[in-house]
N, C-alpha and C positions, 0 to 999 in steps of 0.2 A: 551296458554301453552299446552293445551290438543291436539291441532292440530300439535304440534311440529314444528311450524313455517310455515306450509303449507298455512295458511290463514292470511291475513293482519288484523291488529287490526281495521283499517278503514272499511274493508269489513264486518267483523263480527259485528261491531258497527252499520253499516247501516242495516244489516239484522235484528238485534235485534230491532232497532228503528222502522222499518216497521212492524215487527211482534207485537211489543208492541202497536203501534199505532192502529193496527187492532184488538187489544185485544187477540192476540195469543202469547204474550211474554212468558207466563207461559209454553207453549209447548216447546219453545226454551230453557228456563232455566231448564226444566225437563230433556230434552235430554242431556244437558251438565252435569247436576248433576249425571245422571245415568252413563255417560261416566267416570266422575271423580271417582265415587264409584267403577266402574269396574277396572279402571287403577290402583288405589291405594289400592284395596281390602278393601274398607270401608264397615262397616255394613250398612244394609238397604235393601230395595227392590224397585222395580219399582212403586208400589202402593204408598209407602211413598214419593218417589221422586215427583210423580205427585201431590199428595195431598198437600205437602209442597209448591211446586212451584205455584200451583193455589191460595192458600190462603195467602202466605207470600213470594211473588216473590222477593222482595228486600232483605229479610233475606237470601234467597238461594244464591243470588249474593254475599252478604257479607260473607257467610260461605265459598263459593268457593274461594273467594279472600284470606280469612284467612288461608284456608287449603293449598293453593299454597304458600303463604308467609311463613307459618310454615315449609314447606318442603324445604325452602331455595331459592325460586324463587324471583327475583326482577321483579315484573310485569311491571314496567315502562321501563325496559331495553329491553324487547323483548326476543324472543327465542334464537337468535344467540348469543347475549351478555351473556345470562345466561349459555349457553353451553360453551362459551369461558371461563367464570369465573369458571365453574366446570371442566374445562380441558377435555371436551369430554364425560363426564358422562351423559348418556341419561336419567337417572332417579334420582330424589332426594332421600335422605335417608328416610326410613320409620319412620313415626311418630305415636306413639300409640294414640288412642283416636279418631281422625278424626272428621268429621262434626256432632257433637252432640249438639251444642248450636245454 
């Protein structure tokens, strides 16, 4: 969703799998966590993103999933279908709170 449909789910999954297998998955999740925080103006900083990604990588993935779901995205549908459902709106409504748990 953060790539706005420019990357396929399969390609991103393969990249993450290879990075996770080489024990660099936290770097990948840290990058996406920082992008999501910037995209949706969420509280936090790069240091917190990296620390959380290194010590609780799976929690970060769950937080990102919940954040996008709470913003109205159906992650199983893909970018194009989500945009069709939102009738061309490029950004979901703002949700107070964000990735806190």
